[in-house]
Every structure is written in C-alpha cells, then in structure tokens.
N, C-alpha and C positions, 0 to 999 in steps of 0.2 A: 442854824447859827445860834450860838448862845446869846442871851441878853447881855451878860457881863462876862468878862474875860476869864474869870476863875471858875465859871459854872461847870466846866467839863473835866476838871481835875480828877484823874483816876478812871476816866472813861475807857471802855473797850471800843475802840474805833472800828467801824464796819470792816469785816475781813475782806481780803483780796484773793482772787483766784487766777492762776497763771497756767498756761498749757505746759505740761510736763515734757521736758526735752531730755536728751542724753545727759546734758548738764545745763543747769540754769545759772544765770549771772545776776548779780546786783553790785552796784558801785558804792564806795564809801568815800566821803570827802568832808573836810571841815575847814573853818577859818578862811573862808574864801571870798567874801564880798569886799572889794576894794573901795576906795574913797575918791571924791572929786573936790574936796575942800574941807574946811573945818566948820564946826557948828552949823549955823543956819546956811552957810555957803556950801554945804555938802550936797550939791545938786549937779548931776551930770548932764551933758548935752547942752550946756549953756555957752553959746558963742561968745568969745572974748573974755570968758572968765579965766582968771589966773589965781593960783594959790601957791604957797611955798611950804617946804619942810626942810629938814636938815641937809637934804641932798640936792636942793635946787628949787626952781620955779616950774610950775606945771600948768597946763591948760585943764579946763574942767570938762572936756569933751567925753572922756571915758575913764573908768576907774583905774587906779593904780594902787599898789600895796601901801598900807600905812608903814612908815619907816620905824622900825623898833629894834634894830640890831646895833650892838656896840662894836661892830666890826666893819670889815670892808664892804663897800657898796659895789655891786657887780652890774654894770650897765648891760642892757639887753634883756636880762631876766628879772632883775629887781625892780624894773619899771613897768613890766606888763606880765607878771607871773600868773595872775589869774587867767588871763586870756590864753597863755601857753598851756597851762594845765587843762583848761577847757578844750583846747584843740586836741590834746592827747586823749582826753575822754571821748571826744567825738570819733577819733580814729579807731580806738578799741571798740567803741560801740558799733561801728560799721562792720567789724569782724564778728563780734559776739554781743549782740544787743542786750543791754541789761533789762531786767523786768522792772526795776525801780532803783532809786538812789537813796542812800541813807546819809543824812547831813548831821554832823556831830556838833553843830553850834558855832557861834561867832560868825554869823551870816553877813553882817554889815559893819564895816569899820568906818571911823574909829570908835563910835559909841552907839551902834545900833541905828534904828530909824530916827532921823533927825526931826523929831517932833516931841512934844510933851506927852507923857503917859496919859492915856485915856482908855479905860476899860469898859466903856459903854458902846455896845455894837451899833446902836441907832445913830451914832455920830459918824459912822464910816460909810463911804461910798464904795460899794463892792462892784460897781459897774465900770470902774476905771483901774488902771495899774499905776500905783504910786511910783514916783521918780526912781527911788533906789531899787525897787523891785524890777523896774524896766531895764535900767542900765547895768545894774550889778548882778542880775539874775536872768531875766527873760531873754535879753539880747545877747547874752554870753553863752548860756548853755542851750543853744538852739540848733545843734546838729540834728540831722535827720532822725537818728535813733535815740536822741535825748529829749527832743522838744516836747513830747507828749507823755513822758514817763513821770510817775509820781516821785516827789522829793519828800521824804518823811524825816522829820528832824526834831531836835531839842534846842532850847535856848542856851547860849553861852553867856559868860559874864559881860562881854562887850555888847551883847544884844540888849542887856538891861541898861547899859550906859558905861560900863567899864569901871568908872570911879563914882557912879551914882546909880540909882535904880529908877529914875523917873524919865528915861527916854522912851521912845515909842515901841516898846516890846509888845504891847497888845496888838499893834498893827500886824505883827507877824502871825499871831494866833488867828486873828480875824481874816487874814488873807487866805486861810484854808477854804473860805466860802466865797472867794472872788468869782465873779460870773464871767470874766473875760478869760482868765487863765485858771485851769482847774487841776493843776498838778501839784500844788503846794499842800502838804499835810503836816500841820502842827496845831492840833485842836485844843491843846491844854499844856500846862507846865509839865504834866506827866500823864502817860496813857499807855495802853498796850494795843497790839494788833496781831491778829492771826493771819499768816500768809500761807495759802494752799497751792500746791503744785499738782495739777490733776492731769492724768492721762487723757488725752483728747480734749482737755479743757472743759469737761462736762461736770455736772453736779454729782454724778455717780462716783462712788469710791472704788478705786482699784487697788490691789495689793501693792502696786508700784508707787502709788501716790504718797506724798509726804507733806508735812506742815512745819511751819516755824512760828513760835510765839516770840514776838519782839517787844521788849519792855523799854519804854522811853522815859528816862529819868532826868529831873532837874537837880544837878549836883553843885549849884552855884553857892551853896553854903560854904564851899571851899574858898570863896573869895569874899566872905563877909566876916567882920570882926577881926581882921588881920592886924589892925592898928597902923597899917602902912597906907597913907592917903592915896598913893599912886597905884595900889593894888588891893583896894577894898571898896566894894560896891556900897558899903554902909558907912563909909567915913563921913565925918561931919563936913569937911571941906567940899567934897564933891556934891553933897546933897543940900548944902545951905549957903555956900559961898558963890554968889552970882558973878564972881570974877574968875572962877576956876573953870575946869574943862567942860562942865555941863551948863555953862552960862547960857541964859536965854531959854532954857528948857525946864526950869525948876518950878514953874508955876503953870496953871492952866492956860490953854490957848497960846502957849509960847511966850507968855508975859514973863517979867522978871520978879513976879511975886513968889517969894520963897516960903511956901507953906506945906510942902511935902504932899500935896494933894494929888491923888490919881483916881479919878472917878471910876467907880465900879470895882474898887479894891478896898481892903481895910486901911489903906494908907501904908505903903511899905516903908516910908521914912517919915517919922516925926522925931526920932532920935536914933543914935547909933545902936542903942540897946534894943529898941523896938524892931529896927530893921534886921539886926543879927538874929534876934529871937524868931522873927518870921521865917527866915531861911533855914535856921536850925530845926525848927518845928516841922517845916515842909519836908526836910530830909528824913526826920524821924517817922513822919506819917508815911512817907514813900517806902521806907524799909518794911514797915508792917504790911502795907499794901502789896509790896513785891513778894514777901514771903507767902502771903495767902494765895497769890496767883501762881507762884512757882509750885507750891504744894499741890495745886489742883491741875497743873498743866499736863496735858496728854500729847502735846506736840512732839514731833520727832526731834526738833532742835529748839533750844531755848537761847535767846540772845538778849543782850542789854546794850542800850545806847545811852551814853552819858558824855557831857562835854569834858569834864575833868577825868583824867585817867584813874583807874582803880588803885594805882600805886600811891596816890596822895593819901597821907595819913588820915585826912578828914573823911575819906571814904572807907575807913577801916571796917565799918559795919557791913559793907557789901561782901567782903571776902568769905565770911562763914556761910552766907546764903548761897554764894556761888559754889562752894565746895559741897554743901549739904544736898543741894538740889541738882547738881550736875549741869550748871550753866555752861554752854559750849563756847560762847564767843562774847567778848565785850568790845564795843567799838567806841573810841574816844577821840578827842582832839586836844585843844588848848595849847599844847606844845607844838611849835610851828615847824614840824618835820614829819617824817614817815618812819614808823617803827613797828615791827612785828615780834610778838613774844608768844612762844608755845613750848612748853616743857623746858623752859630755861628762865633764869631769874633776871630781873632788871634791878641791878645793884642788890638791894636786900629784900626785894619783893618778888614772890614766886607763888603762882596759883596753879602750878602743875599742869594738869590736863585741860585746863580752860585756856583757850587762846585769847589774847587781847592785842588790840592794835591801837596805835595813835596815828590818825590821819589828819594832822593839822597843817599840812603843807599846801592848802588850796590856793594860796596866793593873795589873799586879802590883806595880809600883813607880811612883812619881810620874814624870811625863814630864820631859824635859830642860828645857823652858821652860814658863812658865805658859800654859794654854789661853786662847784668845781669848775676851774677854767683851764683852757688849753692855750698856752702862750707861744705855741709853735707858729701861729699865724696861718695854719692850714686846716681845712676841713678834712674829714676822714677820706674823701675822694681825692685829696690833694689840691683842691681849689682854694683860693685865698679866703681866710676867715675874716669877717668884718672886725675892725679893731674895737668897735664899741659893742661887740657881742661875742665874747669869748667863752661863755658858759657852755658846758657840754651836756649836762643832764646826768652825768655819771656820779650821782650822789643821792642822798635821802632827804633833801631839803624841800623841794616843791614836788607835788604829785598827788595821786589818788590811788585807791585800791579797787581791784576787781575781785569779788568773791564768787568763786565757782562752786556751786553746791549741787549735790545729789542727795539721795535719801540717807546715805551712810558716810559721806565724805565731803569735806570742805577744803578747797584749795585757795589759799590767800595769795593774791598776786599784786604786789605793790609796784605801780608804774611811776617812773619819773616823767617829768614834762617833756624830756628830750627824746630824740630818735638816734639810732646808731649811725645814720648818715649825716645828721645835722640838718636835714631837710624834712619837709612835711611828708614826703613820700617814703621815708625810711621806716624801719621797724621800731616801735616804741620800746624804750629801754625798760627792761624788767629787772627789778631789784630783788633782794633776798626775801622770800616769802615763807610759807609753811604749809604742810599737808596735815590736816586735822581730822581726827575721828571724834565721833560723838562721845561726850563724857557721861558715864552712868552716875546716877544718884548715889551719894555716900551711904544712904540708909538701905540701899538695895531695892527700894520700892519704885522700880522704874515702870512708869505707866505708858510706855511707848509701844502700843500694840501695832501689829500689822492689820490694817483695815481689811475686813472681809470683802471679797469681790462681790459686787452687786450685779446680779443678772438682770438684763433688760430685755424687753420684748419688743 
C-alpha cells in the first residue's frame, strides 16, 4: 500500500493469469454506484432516513440512481436500475463466468465517496468496509460468479466530486488494499496491467496462450476548465463556495474550512487555473507514458480504459496513438447508455479497426433517455404487467457488456438489464454488438509472436 495516494501513478500492477478456455469472458460496466441521500446524508442502510429529489421522497435503505434526465421518469426501472443491471450480470455470470470486471468510472453518485479528500494512507482503516462500498458495491455485485472477481477501474469526474475535486477519491485508491474485500483494483490515477490466459492455468507458455495489455487512464481533464460551474471539477463555486454542492467537504476532516487542502497531494485546488493545469498536465504525462508502453507491448491484444469516450475532442491526442500502435479496444463510460462502435463512425468520429464502447448504463445515475415501455398492460406471456413497472429492457439505456475473447477474436455482447420474458428466469436481452479482429500496428512492426511451446518433464 502506498504511503500517499499519488505514489503509484504509472505503475505496472502485478499481472494476472487465468486458465485458457475455448472462450474467456470479462464484463464492462460504468456509472453504477447509486445514492442514499445528499452530502453528509449519503449513507445507506440507515433506518428511518428520508431524502428527496425531483421525482419524490425516498428511504435511505438502499441506493437508487441520481436523477439527471430532463425527460420522462419511468417507475420500476428508474428507481432501482443499479440492482436490475446487477441481477442481469449475475444471470449471465452463471452461464459464462467472467474472469474479471472492468469498471469505467463514476463509481459513486452524486459526488464520489462522501468525505473530504485525504491522500495519506496511514489515516485509513483497511480492516473495515466503508458504507458506500458496502451498500453500493459489495452488497449489490454479490452473485455467486461475481463476488470474488476482481474489479479493475479508473476514476470518473463524479468520483472526484463532479463539481469539485476534494471529495473522497483517495478512498477508492486505498480500497485496493482493503483486508476484508480483496477484489477492488484501482491502485493509481493511471496504471497498466498484463492479463494472461494460459492453457492449463500453468506458468509454462503454450502456443495457444495469449495476453492482453490493458492501460487504465485518467481522462478527467475533459471536465476541467469548462467554465460551466455545473460541469467543471475545477470551477470556483464547487471548490470554494461552502453553500454549493460539495458543501461540508471542502476542508480537512469534513469541516467547512475552505482551503483546498488534500493531504498527500500537491493540492488539486487552490484556484481554477491551478486545478485545470494539474489535470491537463496529468493527461499530457499519460500520453507520453502510454506511447512508451504501447511501443514496447508484445501482448496479443492492447486495450485502453478511460472514463470519457475517445470521441471527446479533449481526448484527441489518443487517436494517433491508437492508430499507430494498433490498439484493439477502448472501453469508456460517462454517457449514461450503452453503445458499440466498430468500423463505423460516431457522428464525425471514426477510428476504423479499433473497437470502442460506452458502457455508462450501470444504473448509478438515470439513463440518457427514458427506457422503453410497453403500455399494453401485458407481459410477454400474457400475464398482467404491473402498472408501476412497464419498462421492457428493449433499449440501450441501462446495462453492461460481456467481452468474449480468444487469441484472435473478440465478441462484444451488450446486455440490457431486462429479459425476454420480463421475469428473472427469462433470457437476458442482447443488444447489437460487434465481432472484432485484432488491429495490426500501422508501422507494420507488430511484435505479437506465437509463444514457443515449453516442454516439461
């Protein structure tokens, strides 16, 4: 465990090895951690606690999505989307257990872990599970084939605070070393990891074995310096006005002292310019780091994880590297829906043979558009449909993705939260995915060798 929260930036996290199967799976999900109240009241499991938003009053017993849609509220799904997506994940995991889960950021709404930023490890108790981790993570993704699988992720803008940078994002990094639950992997703002799929699960290489290099990036410079106080982590209001959204968390120990202090860091906010410069520099440093590691990568697959999608103009520096070094897949979130792009453009953005996905429909925040509803009053089997639960799941709003991978092929399967029968025993609704081949490097210097078979005695 690092002494301070930024100590391991750029680390190569210890590699993981999985038994090679006819096809291996991993899941992708983002924007998933719901809320049980505002500010210091965002604690779940509190008997008698009541909080309110634009769609009504709610108890604080279990998380529900942060309401963020300027459209129709759909009861039944918009009030427990996270739990329904998690149930769908558990069902698919029973059929094809994932080796691990990739989490693309915005893990806890509305503004990350509800505590003041503290980047000193000695101040954390790693022998307990914090409230938000327990109720919005551990107790929800606890299906038989999910409970012990690693979740590898990146920070999103809401993890920093959404409209400030002094919420408890270091807690998410230090939770990597929690002694009670050992499945969370987020050791730094950016890092890389090699994943190996080995025949027989042994340390010996076989010609059928393959590897993935995954690069986890912090792209939150995209939400700094925007001059929109409601969508700028570095805005003056969010970081210095103790009557605004981050009220009560702008000073050390949860006090109302507005000093921008975050122990163990250089101080991410002393002014808008200092904050914006920090995140812009962080991004520039990452691009140089990424190019160095892509240049030297000999893995069969190269993948990138980032909270903001690569189509954002602020991530423009990523595209040349993706094309030059033949990155195969980019996994992102931030937009609260499910989208898959491969060999087709997203409006005016096209990276050809690199697949990229947005999996921001995890249910911690309301989806971009209203979920599809069936007003016939009947379930697919003809039985009456509850009037307060008419959502069908035949849309791309809430869900997750199943990545099915072999040495030479990747199948992207985006699943909705719903089933074809409307009941838990139905078949999970599969939306439009893609079949992806590995992308060669543009310079022709592809270092993806077939490993020689190692003879054992």
